[in-house]
C-alpha positions as CSV (number, residue, x, y, z in Angstrom):
1,M,112.1,120.4,56.2
2,Q,111.9,117.0,58.3
3,S,108.9,115.1,58.8
4,V,108.2,113.9,62.2
5,P,107.5,109.7,62.1
6,A,103.7,109.1,63.2
7,G,102.9,108.3,66.9
8,L,106.4,110.5,67.7
9,A,106.1,113.9,69.0
10,P,108.7,116.5,67.5
11,P,111.9,117.0,69.3
12,R,112.2,119.7,72.1
13,T,114.3,122.3,70.8
14,S,114.4,124.1,74.5
15,P,113.6,122.8,78.1
16,S,109.8,123.2,78.8
17,G,110.5,122.6,82.2
18,R,112.0,121.5,85.2
19,L,109.8,118.4,85.2
20,P,111.1,116.3,82.7
21,F,114.7,116.9,83.8
22,A,114.0,116.1,87.1
23,L,112.4,112.7,86.3
24,H,115.3,111.4,84.2
25,A,118.0,112.6,86.9
26,S,115.6,110.3,89.5
27,V,115.8,107.6,86.8
28,L,119.5,107.6,87.1
29,I,119.0,107.6,91.1
30,A,117.2,105.1,91.6
31,L,119.1,102.9,89.1
32,L,122.5,103.3,90.5
33,A,120.5,103.1,94.5
34,A,119.3,99.7,93.3
35,S,122.8,99.4,92.2
36,S,124.4,99.7,95.8
37,A,121.5,98.6,98.0
38,P,122.8,95.0,97.9
39,T,126.2,95.9,99.6
40,P,124.5,95.7,103.2
41,L,123.3,92.7,102.9
42,Y,126.5,90.8,101.1
43,P,127.4,89.6,105.1
44,H,123.6,88.4,105.5
45,Y,123.9,85.9,102.2
46,Q,127.2,85.1,103.4
47,A,125.9,83.9,106.6
48,Q,122.7,82.4,104.8
49,W,124.3,80.7,102.0
50,Q,127.9,79.9,103.3
51,L,129.3,82.1,100.4
52,S,132.8,83.1,100.3
53,S,134.7,86.6,99.2
54,L,135.2,85.3,95.9
55,D,131.3,84.6,95.5
56,I,130.4,87.9,96.9
57,T,132.7,89.8,94.0
58,V,131.3,87.5,91.1
59,V,127.7,88.3,92.2
60,F,128.6,92.1,92.4
61,S,131.2,91.8,88.7
62,A,128.3,89.9,87.3
63,Y,126.3,93.2,87.2
64,A,129.2,95.0,86.2
65,L,129.9,92.9,83.5
66,A,125.8,93.1,82.0
67,L,126.0,96.6,82.6
68,L,129.0,96.8,79.9
69,I,127.5,94.0,77.5
70,A,124.1,96.3,77.8
71,L,126.5,99.5,77.1
72,L,128.1,98.1,74.0
73,T,125.1,97.3,72.3
74,T,122.3,99.6,73.3
75,G,124.3,103.1,74.2
76,T,122.9,104.5,70.9
77,L,119.9,102.4,70.5
78,S,118.1,105.6,72.2
79,A,119.0,108.0,69.4
80,H,116.8,105.8,66.9
81,V,114.3,104.6,68.9
82,G,113.7,107.3,71.2
83,R,114.7,107.9,75.1
84,R,111.3,107.0,76.3
85,P,111.1,103.4,75.3
86,V,114.5,102.5,75.5
87,L,114.1,103.7,79.3
88,L,110.7,102.1,79.6
89,G,111.8,98.7,78.3
90,A,114.8,99.3,81.1
91,L,112.4,99.4,83.9
92,A,110.4,96.5,83.6
93,V,113.6,94.5,83.1
94,Q,114.8,96.4,86.6
95,V,111.4,95.4,88.3
96,A,111.8,91.8,86.9
97,S,115.6,92.1,88.6
98,M,113.7,93.6,92.0
99,S,111.5,90.3,92.2
100,L,114.6,87.9,91.9
101,F,116.0,89.5,94.3
102,A,113.4,89.8,96.7
103,T,112.8,85.9,95.9
104,A,116.6,84.8,95.9
105,G,116.7,81.4,97.4
106,G,121.1,80.8,96.7
107,L,123.9,82.0,94.4
108,T,122.8,81.4,91.4
109,T,119.2,83.6,91.8
110,L,121.3,86.3,92.9
111,I,123.2,86.0,90.1
112,G,120.9,86.1,87.9
113,A,119.0,89.2,89.8
114,R,122.5,91.1,89.0
115,V,122.6,90.0,85.3
116,L,119.4,91.0,84.7
117,Q,120.1,94.7,87.2
118,G,123.0,95.2,84.9
119,I,121.3,95.0,81.4
120,A,118.4,97.5,82.9
121,T,120.9,99.7,84.2
122,G,123.2,99.8,81.2
123,A,120.3,100.3,78.7
124,A,118.6,102.8,80.8
125,T,121.8,105.0,82.2
126,S,122.8,105.8,78.6
127,A,119.2,106.8,77.8
128,A,118.7,108.3,80.8
129,G,122.3,110.6,80.2
130,A,121.2,111.6,76.9
131,A,117.9,112.9,77.6
132,L,119.2,115.3,80.2
133,L,121.8,116.4,77.9
134,D,118.8,116.9,75.1
135,L,116.8,118.7,77.8
136,E,120.0,120.9,78.5
137,D,118.9,124.8,79.1
138,P,120.7,126.9,76.9
139,A,120.2,129.7,80.0
140,R,121.9,127.2,82.3
141,P,124.9,125.3,80.3
142,G,126.9,122.7,82.2
143,R,123.8,121.3,83.8
144,A,122.7,118.3,82.3
145,A,126.9,117.3,82.4
146,L,126.7,118.0,86.2
147,A,123.5,115.7,86.6
148,N,125.0,112.9,85.1
149,S,128.2,113.2,87.2
150,I,126.3,113.9,90.5
151,A,123.1,111.6,90.1
152,P,124.9,108.0,90.0
153,V,126.9,109.0,93.2
154,T,124.0,110.2,94.9
155,G,121.7,107.3,93.9
156,M,124.4,105.0,95.0
157,A,124.8,106.4,98.7
158,A,121.0,106.5,98.9
159,G,120.9,103.1,98.2
160,V,123.5,102.0,100.6
161,L,121.7,103.9,103.8
162,A,118.5,103.1,102.4
163,A,119.3,99.5,102.7
164,T,121.9,99.6,105.8
165,L,118.7,101.3,107.6
166,M,116.4,98.3,106.7
167,V,118.9,95.7,107.9
168,R,119.3,97.6,110.8
169,F,115.7,98.1,111.5
170,A,113.3,96.2,109.0
171,P,112.0,92.8,109.9
172,V,112.9,91.3,106.4
173,P,115.1,93.6,104.5
174,T,116.2,91.3,101.9
175,I,112.3,91.9,100.7
176,T,111.1,95.0,102.2
177,L,113.8,96.9,100.6
178,Y,113.1,95.4,96.6
179,A,109.6,95.8,97.3
180,A,110.0,99.4,98.1
181,L,113.0,99.7,95.3
182,I,109.7,97.9,92.4
183,V,107.3,100.7,93.9
184,V,109.5,103.9,92.9
185,F,110.5,102.0,89.1
186,A,106.8,101.6,88.7
187,A,106.0,104.7,89.6
188,Q,108.9,106.0,87.2
189,A,107.5,104.0,84.6
190,I,104.2,105.6,84.4
191,A,105.6,109.2,84.8
192,L,107.4,108.8,81.6
193,V,104.4,107.5,79.7
194,S,103.2,110.7,79.8
195,T,106.4,112.5,78.7
196,S,107.1,113.7,75.4
197,E,110.1,112.3,73.8
198,T,113.3,114.4,73.1
199,V,114.6,113.3,70.1
200,R,113.4,112.1,66.3
201,R,113.2,108.2,65.3
202,R,115.8,107.6,62.6
203,P,117.3,104.8,61.0
204,G,120.1,102.2,62.0
205,A,118.0,100.5,65.0
206,L,119.2,97.3,64.8
207,R,122.8,97.8,63.0
208,S,123.3,100.5,66.6
209,T,122.8,97.2,68.7
210,R,126.2,95.6,67.5
211,P,128.8,96.0,70.0
212,H,130.9,99.0,69.5
213,L,132.0,102.2,71.1
214,A,131.4,105.2,69.5
215,L,134.4,107.4,71.3
216,P,135.4,110.5,68.8
217,P,139.1,111.1,68.7
218,A,138.7,114.5,70.7
219,A,136.8,112.5,73.2
220,A,139.5,109.5,73.2
221,R,142.1,111.9,73.8
222,T,140.7,113.5,76.5
223,L,139.8,110.2,78.2
224,L,143.4,108.6,77.5
225,L,144.2,111.8,79.3
226,N,142.0,111.4,82.5
227,G,142.1,107.4,82.2
228,A,144.2,106.5,84.8
229,G,142.4,108.4,87.3
230,V,139.3,107.3,86.1
231,V,140.3,103.7,86.6
232,A,141.9,104.6,90.0
233,V,138.5,106.2,91.6
234,W,136.0,103.4,90.0
235,A,138.4,100.4,91.1
236,L,138.6,101.7,94.6
237,G,134.7,102.2,94.6
238,G,134.2,98.4,93.6
239,F,136.0,97.4,96.2
240,Y,134.4,99.2,99.2
241,S,130.9,98.4,97.2
242,S,131.9,94.4,97.0
243,L,134.4,93.5,99.8
244,G,133.5,96.4,101.9
245,P,131.6,94.6,104.5
246,G,133.9,91.7,104.7
247,F,137.3,94.2,105.1
248,T,135.5,96.3,108.0
249,R,135.0,93.2,109.7
250,L,138.3,92.3,109.3
251,I,139.7,95.5,110.8
252,S,136.8,95.5,113.4
253,P,135.6,92.1,114.3
254,G,133.5,93.0,116.9
255,G,131.5,96.1,115.2
256,P,127.9,96.2,114.3
257,E,126.8,94.2,111.1
258,Y,125.6,97.3,109.5
259,A,128.8,99.0,109.3
260,G,130.3,97.3,106.3
261,G,127.6,99.4,104.7
262,M,128.2,102.5,105.9
263,V,132.0,102.7,104.6
264,F,130.8,102.6,101.1
265,F,127.9,105.1,102.6
266,T,131.1,107.4,103.5
267,L,132.5,107.3,100.3
268,T,129.4,108.0,97.9
269,A,128.3,110.4,100.4
270,V,131.2,112.6,100.3
271,A,131.7,112.3,96.8
272,A,127.9,113.6,95.8
273,P,129.1,116.9,96.9
274,T,132.4,116.8,95.3
275,V,130.7,116.8,92.5
276,Y,128.3,119.6,92.9
277,F,131.3,121.9,94.5
278,T,133.9,121.3,92.1
279,R,131.5,121.9,89.1
280,R,133.1,125.5,88.3
281,M,136.6,124.1,88.6
282,R,138.3,123.6,85.7
283,A,137.7,120.1,84.5
284,D,141.5,119.4,84.4
285,V,142.0,120.8,88.1
286,S,139.9,119.0,89.4
287,A,140.3,115.9,88.2
288,L,144.2,116.4,89.4
289,L,142.6,117.5,92.8
290,G,140.9,113.9,93.0
291,G,143.3,112.1,91.8
292,C,146.0,113.4,94.6
293,A,143.1,112.8,97.3
294,V,142.8,109.3,96.5
295,I,146.8,108.5,97.2
296,P,146.3,109.5,101.0
297,A,143.4,107.2,100.9
298,A,144.8,104.1,99.9
299,V,147.5,104.7,102.7
300,L,145.3,104.9,104.7
301,T,143.2,102.0,103.9
302,L,146.7,100.2,104.3
303,G,147.1,102.1,107.9
304,A,143.8,101.3,109.0
305,L,144.2,97.3,108.0
306,H,147.7,97.1,109.8
307,L,146.5,98.9,113.1
308,A,142.9,97.7,113.1
309,D,141.6,101.3,113.0
310,S,138.1,101.6,112.2
311,V,138.5,105.6,112.4
312,L,141.4,105.4,109.6
313,L,139.0,103.7,107.8
314,F,136.3,105.6,107.8
315,A,139.1,108.4,107.0
316,G,140.5,106.8,104.3
317,A,136.8,106.2,102.6
318,A,135.6,109.6,102.9
319,L,139.2,110.7,101.1
320,A,138.1,108.2,98.4
321,G,134.9,109.8,98.1
322,F,136.3,113.4,97.8
323,G,139.1,111.7,95.2
324,F,136.0,109.5,93.2
325,G,133.5,112.7,93.4
326,A,136.3,115.2,91.6
327,V,137.9,112.8,89.1
328,S,134.6,111.2,88.1
329,Q,133.2,115.1,87.4
330,G,136.4,116.8,86.0
331,A,136.8,113.9,83.8
332,L,133.2,113.0,82.6
333,R,132.6,117.3,81.8
334,A,136.2,117.1,80.0
335,V,135.1,114.1,77.8
336,V,131.3,115.1,77.0
337,D,132.6,119.0,76.6
338,S,134.9,118.1,73.5
339,V,132.6,116.5,71.2
340,P,129.5,118.1,69.5
341,A,126.1,117.4,70.6
342,R,125.2,114.9,68.3
343,E,128.1,112.6,69.9
344,K,127.5,113.1,73.1
345,G,124.8,110.3,73.8
346,G,127.9,108.0,72.6
347,T,130.7,109.2,74.1
348,L,128.9,109.5,77.4
349,A,128.5,105.3,76.9
350,S,131.9,104.8,76.1
351,Y,133.0,106.8,79.6
352,Y,130.9,104.3,81.4
353,V,132.1,101.0,79.4
354,L,135.4,102.3,81.1
355,S,134.3,103.1,84.2
356,Y,132.5,99.9,84.7
357,L,135.4,98.1,83.8
358,A,137.5,99.7,85.7
359,M,135.0,98.8,88.8
360,S,134.5,95.4,88.1
361,L,137.9,93.2,86.5
362,P,140.0,94.9,89.7
363,A,137.0,93.8,92.0
364,I,137.3,89.9,90.4
365,G,140.6,90.0,91.1
366,A,140.4,90.8,94.2
367,G,138.2,87.8,95.3
368,A,140.0,85.9,94.1
369,L,143.4,87.1,95.5
370,A,141.0,87.0,99.2
371,A,139.9,83.4,98.2
372,G,143.5,82.4,97.7
373,F,145.2,84.5,99.9
374,G,143.3,86.1,102.3
375,L,141.3,89.5,102.5
376,R,144.2,91.5,104.5
377,A,146.4,90.0,100.9
378,A,143.8,91.1,98.2
379,A,143.4,94.8,100.2
380,L,147.7,95.6,100.7
381,V,147.4,94.8,96.3
382,H,144.5,96.4,95.6
383,A,145.4,99.3,97.5
384,G,148.8,99.8,96.4
385,C,147.5,99.2,92.5
386,V,145.3,102.1,93.1
387,A,148.2,104.3,94.6
388,V,150.1,103.5,91.6
389,L,147.5,104.4,89.0
390,A,146.7,107.7,91.3
391,T,150.5,108.6,91.1
392,V,150.1,108.3,87.3
393,A,147.0,110.3,86.7
394,V,148.4,113.1,89.1
395,T,152.0,112.9,87.0
396,T,149.5,113.1,83.5
397,L,147.7,115.7,84.8
398,T,150.2,117.5,86.1
399,A,152.3,117.9,82.7
400,S,149.5,118.8,81.0
401,L,148.5,121.6,82.9
402,R,152.3,122.8,82.9
403,S,151.9,122.9,78.6
404,R,148.7,124.5,78.4
405,R,150.2,127.5,81.0
406,R,153.7,127.5,78.8
407,A,151.6,127.8,75.3
408,P,150.7,131.1,73.9
409,S,147.3,131.4,73.4
410,P,146.2,131.8,69.4
411,D,145.7,135.6,69.9
412,T,149.0,136.5,71.8
413,R,151.0,134.5,68.3
414,S,148.7,136.2,65.7
415,R,149.9,139.7,67.7
416,S,152.9,138.8,68.1
417,R,153.6,137.8,64.3
418,S,152.2,141.0,63.4
419,R,154.3,143.4,65.1
420,P,157.6,145.1,63.3
421,A,160.7,143.0,64.3
422,T,162.5,146.2,65.5
423,S,159.7,147.2,67.4
424,N,160.9,147.6,71.1
425,Y,157.0,147.0,72.4
426,T,157.3,146.2,76.3
427,S,153.6,147.0,77.3
428,A,150.3,145.6,76.6
429,S,147.9,147.2,74.5
430,P,144.3,147.9,76.0
431,D,142.7,145.1,74.3
432,T,145.4,142.4,74.7
433,P,144.0,139.6,77.3
434,A,145.6,139.2,80.7
435,P,147.4,136.3,80.7
436,D,146.4,133.3,82.7
437,I,148.1,133.6,86.6
438,S,146.8,131.0,88.0
439,V,145.7,126.9,87.1
440,L,143.1,127.4,89.4
441,A,141.5,130.0,88.0
442,T,137.8,128.3,87.6
443,H,135.2,128.9,85.0
444,D,131.8,127.5,84.2
445,R,132.0,125.4,81.2
């Protein structure tokens, strides 16, 4: 029998209640809320410090790239030292990041705050997500995957909304917002101290910090199948998060300052319920429907730019939100469900690596295009590339669904081989499974 190291509680074999699960989900929500909170403040920073569109995308991408580095180095660390130590350390770094934001006096400090924020979020995302998987209730399968899908978009929506309200009503939003987040993170750290650890400590912690991707072959195949759709929706999210406020001013120059944040809020506010309502849909069907929504979303974005129509802009953001929610939920569920429990944590980190690469690199490219050729040209190129990626995703997933429908099940093949060659069998026996008559049939994975 394996012993438990001193000072560490034995792992849970079953959930002991809803509170630990809710706490870890709230950590994910708060982290992603903090990540999107600066979006409505970007116009303020641009006006105060004379920043360009490229500067803003560099600030945004500094967070995403730091998060990627954290995922690559700490993605499996919590499996060796425990979820709780990694989360507590990450929350401490996040508090330092919020303090830098509150006292920022220029571009350099802003980038430094975003880098710290990315490190904290990357480390905590994989640890909190893996803890949710550890706390999976056998009576409610799929709850952890659902929480890992819905918490990020819920957090981003909450962060943008809170920041937008503070821009509109708070006297000093660049301080008040981050002070409130410091209080939230401190309270979560205190609550985590009293929770039990969910994994046993095991050797290899230092070796696990070498940059690597823990992606088993089955998960790699599933991620490759869904990759184009994942890149499309996260690239669209990155554009709205970094350049959304400036893009909104370009379309509606006379609109209120907080309208730029509301565009990204629209995307995330639609994405969150989409994740919930598509949770029982087959994962590949959910990803397919989301990819189909991204194409008209890109068209509406281009139409809004051409006609200077803010209604089309918000309609495109809403469709993009549906696509984001359906694709991210379906792809994440398919990837995580393709591997055994011991490999889920590393697989989850690898999924986030692809997601945040897709969110950051296209945003940097769009910022560079905006600096050289203007925001209009950058938006045209970005929306066109997203539409192409979504088309590839739809084509790939449709082909996969068709091949799955044509392929006979193993039971059917074994029965057909066991029948005599001279049999004129024409009717199904009572124990023969009914054929799959629709790819839209849903089940709870």
